[in-house]
N, C-alpha and C positions, 0 to 999 in steps of 0.2 A: 504494500500500500504506500503510495507516494506521500512525502511529508506535506503537511498543510503549509500554505504560503506564509512567509514571515509577515508580509503586508498584503492586505487584500482591500482593494478599492472597488466599490460597486455602485453604479448609477449616480456618480458624484455630480452634483450641480452646485455651482457657486455663483452668487450674484450680489453685486453691490449697487443698490439702487436699480437703475436701468441697464447697468453694464454687466453682461454675462461673461464670466471667466471660464467656467467649465459647464458643459452640458452632457449628461449621461456618459461620464468618463469612467471607464473600467481599466483596472491595472492590477497586476500581481507582482510581488517580489519573492523569488524563491530563495531558499536557504543556500548560502555559500556563493551567490552570484554578485557581480558588480553591475548594477543597473544604472545606466546614465539617462537622465532626463534632459532632453534637448528641445528647444523651441525658440521662436522669436520673442522680441519684447512684447509683454502683455499676454503671452500664451498661458501664464498661470503656473510656471514651474515652481517659483518660490512659494506661491500660495499653497500649492499641493504639498510641498515639503513641510510647511507650517502645519498643515492639517494632519500629516503623518505624525508630527511631533505633538499634536494636541494643543497647539498654540492658536489655532483658528478652527472654526466650525464651518462645515459646508451648509449651504442652504437646504439641501436634501441629499439623500444617498448616505453611504456609510464608508468609514475608513477603519479597518481593523488592523492592529499591530499585535503580533503574537496572540491572535484570537480575541483581543479585547477591543471593544469599541472606543474610538478616540473622540474627545470633545473638549473644547476650550474651557467649559464650565467645571469639569472634573467632578469627582464624587464628593458628596457632602457628609456622609457618615464615616465613622472612624475606620471601619473595615474597608470601605471603598477607597479611602485616602491611602491606607496602607498598601492596598493592591496597586494603586496608581504609582506610589513611590517605588514599589518593587519593579513595576513595568519600566519606569523611566531609568532605573539602574541597569537595564538590559541594553540600553543604547548609549552612544556617544555622538556628539555633534561638533564638527569642525566648521566654524564660521568663516566667512569669506576673508575677513581681515584679522582673524585670530581672536578678537574680542577678549584679550587678556585684561585682567584687572590691573590698572596702571599703578596702583599703590602697593601691589604685592610683588615680591620677587618671582622669577620663573619657577623656582621650587615651590613657593607657597601657592602659586596659581594651580600647579598640578596636584598639590596636596589638598586643595580646597574640597573637591568632591569626596575625598576620603574622610576629611574632618567632619563634613556634614552628616556622615553616618552616625557620629557620636557613639561608636561602639568599638573603635579600634585603638589600641595603645599607641602612643607617640612613636615608639621604636618601629612598630610595624608600618605606620604611615610613612616614616622616614625612608625605610628600606624599599617599600613599594613605589614611592615617588621617585627615588633615585634609579630604580630599575626601569620605570617607564621613560624617564629622561634618557637613560643609557640606550634604550631601544630606538630612540629617535635621533641619537647622535649628539646629545647635549651632556657635557661633562659636569661634574659637581661644582667646579669653579664657575662655569657659565651659568649654572642654575641659581647662583646667588645674585645675578644681575637683575636690574629692573627692566621691564619691557622697553622703556625708552632707550636703553643701552644695548638692545639686541638688534641685529640686522633683520631685514624682512624675512629671509629664509629661516632664521632662528626662531622668530615669532611664530611662524607656521609650525615648526617642529615642536615647540613648547605647547602650542594649542592642540596639536595632534596628541601629544602625551597626555594632556588633560582630558581629551575626549576618550582616551583609552584607560583612564585611571581606574575605573571600576570593572575592568575586564569585560566590556560589553560584547554581546553577540552581533549587534547591529550598529553600523557606523554611517552617519549622514555627513556628506561633504558638500559644502556650498562653494563652488568655484575655487577648488583647492589650490590651483596654481596661479590665481589672479595676483598680479603685482610682482611676480618673480621673473627674473631674466631667464633666457632659454636654458642655460646650464643648471641653474638652481631648480627650475621647473622639472627638468629631466631627472635630477637626483631625488626630488621630492616624490615624483611619480614612482620611481623605483622603490622608494621607502614604503609608500602606500601598498604597492604590489607585494612587497616582501612581508609586511605586517598582515595583509589579507590572507596570505598563505599560512603564515606561522600561527595566527590567532583564529583561523577558520571563521573569518568575519563574513557577514553579509553586508554589502555596501550599497547605499543609494547616493548617487552623485549628480549634482546639477553643475553643468559646465558648458561654456561656449567655445572652449579651447579644443581645436580639432586634434592636436597632438596628444593632449591628455585623454581625450575621448577614445582615440584609437588605441592608445597604449594600455588603458585600464579596462575598458568595458568588456564584459562578457555578453551583455545585451543592451540595446538602446531602445528607448521609447521616445518617439517624436510627438510633441504636443503642438497642435495647430487646429484651427477651426473649432476650438473649444473642447477638443477631446484628443485621444491618442490616434493619430492617423497612420502610424507605422510602429511596429514593435518586433524586434528580432535582432539578428546579427547584422553587422555592417553590410554583408552581402545581401541580406534580405531588405535592408532599408533602402539601398541605392536602386533597387528594382521598382520601388513604389513611385508612381508618377504623381508628384505634388510640387507646387511652386517652391515651397520652403526647402524641401529636400533637394530639389534641383539646384537652388541657389547656394545652400549651405554645404552640401556634400559634393556636388558636382561642379561647383564654380572653381575659379582658379586656385583659391586657398585649399579647398577640399581635395581637389585632384593632386595638388602638390603634397599634401599630407598623406594621401593614399599611396602615392608613388613612393614616399619615404618609408611608409610601413612595409610595402612590398619589397623595397630594397633591403631593409633591415632583416626581413625574413629570409631573403636569399643569402645575404652575407652570413647569417647565423646558421644556415643549413650546413650539415657535414658534407664533405666532398664525396662525390659518387665513387 
């Protein structure tokens, strides 16, 4: 019997006044995959991500994460609140610009989710925090710096360590390589791929960067016309006739990225 989807979106409709963002949108995220959400401005990618996180409610339809219905209001009784807290500890979120607390050191930023549990001794928090920082390539000395003293790439790595602090099963990434130069972007993508394998993560990623998209995605969902217009591998996506797909994937930038991916695959292949 196949595993139930980690995330299940059914008949989602989202409307703000007269503006309709989603209409009858269906989507599933399967365990262990890296699903990338792609779409033009106003297609509702970030709104959908917020609904998966329970930070926004749809007008109608349902969003289930690990089988539990999500909603911005949350539970009001004690048992329901405890269940919501347990659910939220099963995922981590990497925000586009890191969103580190500016008044805390890198170490304290990563330790914060562990401290909020109010159940762990300080020694365990220290060891777990240093382990997560080590996993993303941040040394104990760098961990004592304030966010303002970190480079853009280091901020991303610290934010990723914080997202992984509670050993989540599910990781949300919002434009993970935004603001990084090509070399830093490539190394950060390699880090995410390595952690995905090592921690057996399920990943939902919003990105407009084609190189990141091609390097990480196991499946792509294209949002346009208020719903998912294409859903599958890159090969499946480019066969779908749609103006956004034609412009984004088969325009000059898209074709250049696709050729780069094919070239990398050829160079990595063993000699015959």
